[in-house]
N, C-alpha and C positions, 0 to 999 in steps of 0.2 A: 400421470402422477399429479395429484392436486392436493397439496397441503396448504393450509392458511398461514403456517408459521414453521420455522425451523424446529422448535421444540416438539411440535406435534409430529413432525416427520420422524424425529429420533424415537419417540415413544412408539409410533406405529412400526418402525423397523425392528424394534425390540420384540414385537409380537411376531412379525413376519420372518425375521432371521435372527432369532435370539442368540445363537452361538457364533454369529459372524464377528470377525475382528472389527472393532470400532475405532479405538484409539490406542496409540503407543506413545509413552513418554520415557524419560530417563529412569523411571522407577518401576515400570511395569506396563501392563496392557489390560484392556477391558473389552469384553464383547458388548454387543448392543444391549443385551439383557442386563449385564452388570452395570453398564453406563446408565441405563434408564433407572435402575435401582438406586444408584448413587444420587441421581438427580431428584428422584421422588423423596428419598430420605433427607436430602438437602433442604427440600421445601419444609419438611417437618421441623428441622433444626432452625431454619430461618424464622418460622412462626413462633417457635419457643423463645427466640431471642428478641421478639417484639417487632420483627419486620411485618409490615402490613401492605395491603394493596396500595399501589401508587407510591410506596416508599422509594425515595431516591437513594441508591446505594453505590458509593464509590468503591471500586475493587482494584487492588493492586494486582497487576497482571503477572503471569508466569507462563512458561511453555509446558504446562502440566495438565493432567487429566482433572485434578481437583479444581483448578481454576475454571476450566470450561464447564465442569459439572455445576459449580456454584452459579455461573452465568446463566445456564439453562434453568436452574432452580429458581433464580430470581425472576426470570421471564415467565415461567409457569405459575409463579406465585403472584403474578401481575404487578411486580415491582419494576422499577426502572434501573437497568444495569448501566453503570458509568465506569468504564475501564480507565485506569491511569497507568503510566509506565512503571515497570519494576524499579525498585531501588531509588525512588524519588527522594529528594531531600525533604526534610520537614517543611522548609520554606515553600517548596513547590506544592506539597500536599495541602498546606494552608491556603495556597493560591487557588487550587481546585475547589477547596471547601468554600472559599469566599465567592466563587463564581456560580456554584450550583446549590449551595445550602443543603447538603445531603442529610438524610436522616440517619444513615449508618456508614461506617467506613470499615472495610475488610482488608486487612494487611497480611502479608506473608509471614512476618515475624514481629515480635514486640519491639517497640521503640519508645523512647522517652521524649517529652517536650512538645507533644502535639496538643494544641488547644482545641480539643474535641472530646465529647463525652462518650458517644455510642461507637466504640471501637471493638471490632471482632477480629479474631485471628483464624487463619486456616487450620491451625493445629486443633482448635476447639471443634471445628466441624469434623475433622478426621477422627477425633476421639468419640464424638457424639453419634456419628452415623451408624456405628455398630450397635447402638443401644436404643434406636428408635425404629418405629414402623414407617414404611413408605407412605407418603401422602396419597390420597385418592384425588385424581384430577377429574373434576366434573365438567370443566369448561376450558377449552383452549383459547389462547389469545385471538382477538379479532384482527383482521387485516390492518385496520387503521389505528389500532392501539399503539402507544409508544413502546417500542422495544428497548431502546437504548439511547444514550447521548454519547457521541464519539467526539473527542477533541481533535481538531486539526493539529498538525505539527508546527504551525506558525512559521512556515517557510517564508511567507511573504508579509508577515505582520504578526499581530498577537493571536494566540490560540483562540479558536471559537468552538463552542459546543454545538454539534450538529445533531438535531433531533431526527431519529430514524424510526419508522414504523415497521411492523412485522411484514407488511406487504412490500415495503422497500427491500427488505432482506430477501424475500422470496423472488422478487424480480431480479435482484442482483445474482442470486443463485442460478436462476435460469440463464442469465447472460453468460456466466462462467461455464455452465453445463453445455450450453449450445456452442459457445465459442471454442472451448477446448475439446469438444466432443467427449465429455466426461461420461464414463460408464459406471455402473454399480460395482464392477470388479476393480475399480480404481483403488490404488494404494498410494496415496500422495504424501510426500515428505514436505511439510510446510515449515520453512525456515524463517518466514516473516513473523514479526512479533504480534501477539494476540491482543495487545492494547490498541493496535492501529487497525483502521478499516481494511487495509489490504489483506493482512493475515486472517482476520476474523471472517472476512467474506469468502475466502477460499475454504476455510473450515465449514462455513455454512453450506456452500455448494456441495461439498462431499457428504455432509450429513443429510442434506435434502434428498439426495439420490440414493443414500444407503451405502456409500463407499467407506473406505478406511483412511485414517489420517495418522501419520507418524510425525512426531515433533521432537525437538531437542533444545536444551537450555541455551546452548551457545554453538554457533557455527564453527568456532575455532577448534573444537574437539573433533578433528577430522577422522581420526581412527574410529571413534564411536559412530560418526555419521556414515561412513562407508560400511561398517559392520551392520548397521541397521538396514541399509539399502540392500545388502545381500540377504540378511536373515529374514526380513519381512517381504522380500521380493518387490521392493518399491518400483512402481512403474510410471511415476510422474512426480514432478517437483514444483515447488513454488518458492520464489525467493526475491528479495530486493537486490539491486545491483551491488550494494556494498557487501552482501553475503557472497555473491558470485566472485567478487574481487579477492576475497579472502581465500575461497576455495581454489581459485586458479593460481594464486601466488604461493599458497602453502602446500598444494598437492600436485602442482604441475598438470599433467594430462590424465590424472587418475579418474576424473569424471568421465573421460572418454571411454573408459572400459565398460560403461553402462549404456553405451549408445543404442544397442539393440534391445536393452531391457526397458529403457525409458521411452514412453509414448510421447511425452511432451515435457517441457519446462516452461512455466509461466513466470514472467517478470512484470513488475509494475512498481508503482509508488514513486519512482524516480527514473529519469532517462538512462538507458544503457548505452555505454560508449560504443562507437563504431569499432574500436579495437577489440572490445570484448565480444561483440557480435561476430566479428570475423573469426575469432578464436573458437567460439562455440560452433559455428558452421563447419569448422575444420575438424574438431574433435568429436562432434556428435552428428555425423552425417545421416543417421537413421532416426533422429529425434526431431519432433516438431518443436520449433522455438517460437514462443508466443509473447508478444508485448501487449499488456493490458493497459490502455490509457483511461484515466478517469480521475476522480477526485472524491474526497469524503462526501461532498455535497451531492454528487450525481452517480457515484459508483463507477463501475466499468461502463464506458460509453462507446469505446472503439477498440477493436482487436486486430492486430496484425500478426501475420506469420512470416518472420524474417528468416526462416530456414530455406525459403525458396521464393523466387520472383520478388526479391526484396527491392524496395525503393527507399532511398535515403530520405529521412525525415518523415516518411509516411507513418501514420499511426493506424493505418488500415481502414476497415469499413465499420459502420455502426454495429453495435452489439444488438442482440435479439430484441430487447425492449427499449432501444434508444432511437430517437429521431434527431439527427444532427442537422443543425442549421448554421449558416454563417451570416452574421449580422453586422451592421455598422455601429458606430458609437451611440446611436439613438435606438438601438435594438430593432432596427428594421432589417428584414431579410434582404440580402443582396445576392446577385449572381457573381460568385467569387471566381477568381482565377489567380495564377501566379502573380500577375500584375495588379490584381485587385483583391487582396486578402482582407479578411475581417475577423471579428471575434467569434470564436467557436461557442456555440450554445447547444443545449441538449434538453429535449422534452422526453420524459421517461417516467414509468412507474417507479423506477429506482430512485428518483430524485427525493431529497430530504423533505421533511415537513417544514423545517425552518431552522433558524439559529435560536439556541436557548436564551431566553431573556430579551429577545428582540421581536417586535411585531412585524407584520407583513410590509407595512409602509416603509419601515426603516431599512429593509433589505431588498427593496425593489430593484436596485442596481445589480443584485446578485441573482434574485429569483422573483419572477413575476408570472402569474397565470400558469404555474406548473413548469416553467422553463428556467433552467439554471444557465446563467450567463457567465462565462469564464473570462479571464484576462488573457487567454491564449490566442495568438494570431495564427490563422490557418486559412486554407482554401481547399475546395474540392476539385480534384483534377478530372481529366477526361474519362478516367476509368472508374470514377466514383470513390476513389481513395481520398482520405482526409490527409492533407499535408500540413504538418505543424511547423511553423517558423520560429516560434518562441513566445515568451510572455510579452504582453504590451509593456513598453518601457525598456525591455531588453533588446528589442529589435533595433538593429543598426540601420541608419539611413545616411548614406555617404554620397554626396553629389547626385542625389536623386535615385540612387540604387538602394533598395531595401534587402536586407539579408539577415539570416539567423547567426548569432554568435557561435552556434555549434558548427557552422560551416568552417570557421577558423579553428575552433578547439579540436575538432576531430583530426585535422591535419597536423596541428602542433603536437598532439600526443604521439604521433609517429616518429618524432625527432628524438634521437638518442639523448638520454640524460634527463628527460622531463617526466616527472611522476604525475603531475596534474596541472591544470591550467584553467583560466577563466578569462573570457573576453567580454568587455563592457563598452558601451558608448561613452565618450567624453566630449564635452563641448569644444567646438572648433570655430574660430571666427570666420573662416572662409567656407568650410564645407558644412557647417551646422553641427555635425558630430563626426567623430573619427574613432576607429577602434583602438582600445588600449588592452594590452595583454598582461595578465598576472601569471607568473610562472612559479611553480613549486618544483624544485629540482629533486632528483633522486638522492638518497642519503649520501652516496659516495661521491657525488658531483659537487665541486666547490664553485661558488658563484663567480669568483674572479677568473676561473679557468673555463667557464662555460662559453661555447662558441656562438655568441649572439649574432655575429655577422653571418655565420653558417646557417643559423636558423632563418634569418631574413632571406637568404638566397634559396633555401629549401622551400619557404612559403611562396616566393615569387615564381617558382617553377610549377606550383600546384594551385595557386589561387589567383583570382582576378586582382588587378592592382588595387582596386578600391577596398578590397577585403583585408589587405595586409596591414597589420597594426602599425601605428606610428609611434606609440609609446609602449614601453616594456617596464615591468616592475617585478622584482623577485620577492616572494614572501615565503615564510616558513611553512605555511599550511593554507591550502585553499579551503575556505569555509563551506562545509557541507553538513547536512543533517545526518542523523544516524542511519537513515535509509540511503544516503548517497546523493540527495538532492542538493544541487548547487545553490548557495545562498548569495546570489549576486548583489542583493540589496546591501549586504555588509561591505561590499567593495566600492560602493558608489559614494 
């Protein structure tokens, strides 16, 4: 299978398997032929509204067929697709506008107060596609053309626009297909948002191979979710950890009923807690459980199967198109080990072109000579697995011992009454740094009644002495992104 872009793959599948189920959302479903027709008519509409080649178009996301169709229409029209989160405030949209100076803005519904001229609405497209002819595609995008600009979530700082090529997306699709052993008869429920790289790239992988995708506006509508799983015979899923937490809390073990039906569940975009991993292994003994490690800049670079032969903190082995290296602070490759970790770096076809608005020299600390350098501290063990310790600056060094804050957090979460927690390093005049633990209690637990002495004893029985926090602070909410990523920088 050799396609130069995801849109080309979709159009070809519409010829090869026109009646095959392509997409399902809350409003209906389309076959590959119907989806291709929507895309081609969307191109006609875009041109009629004044969109041209290389036009930059901000698009408000949604978990819908019409959103994904417009995305593909823009790409086949040789415009640049720039997704933004659904239900952004006007202030946030203006911020995106100032960052990329788009030519057009496409929104889910009308709103007042935006300082921008060329605003289009999805309703206009829905009304227009019935009255236009599908465009004729004479030329598909070239591999090195710009496909989209994706914004990072700003977990570790301000949001950045990541420039992605069509070949980047094909390489990413190949990583997913190879790592998950994805087949063309796949019917995957994607619960990850489509404005973010994680959700989009799972959709791309399924479209590339000619599989089917089911989506839903919100994970909280669990009755609808499980009905779709049964109705469409969903055999795989993708979600971020925060979505899993909702499913487990609100439905108990309902997900376990699909153990024999589900080939795999992919997780990514944020670390999955050890507690949730244990729960999944228990309720889904027949399902492959995959953790996809990566970033918007480099896509999926490592894949681990934690349903079997699981190593704590391991992010698995390199993905199909990824060459993983461990380097020092000067970007020199080192022979890494548990006692000699370094910065995880990746050379891959999937690596971004660059950051929007910044030249190569200004981002050399992040990307140079096709290699993306992360701030993640890791080493490669004797089995060739990559072991992730944490982000540079988050790693604790106490009395000469280095360890990940997750070593502490995973144990703390097993103590009764704790809903969430975060461990960070704080300065210590004697040891250099020492652990501090932030605790979010479960709703029914009162701070003055919480057994802090019991927690200390609990930790002393399960952790080395240097890992036990010296300072404790109760807070109402541990700061996390919508994906579930811990925002430690807000606690420092």
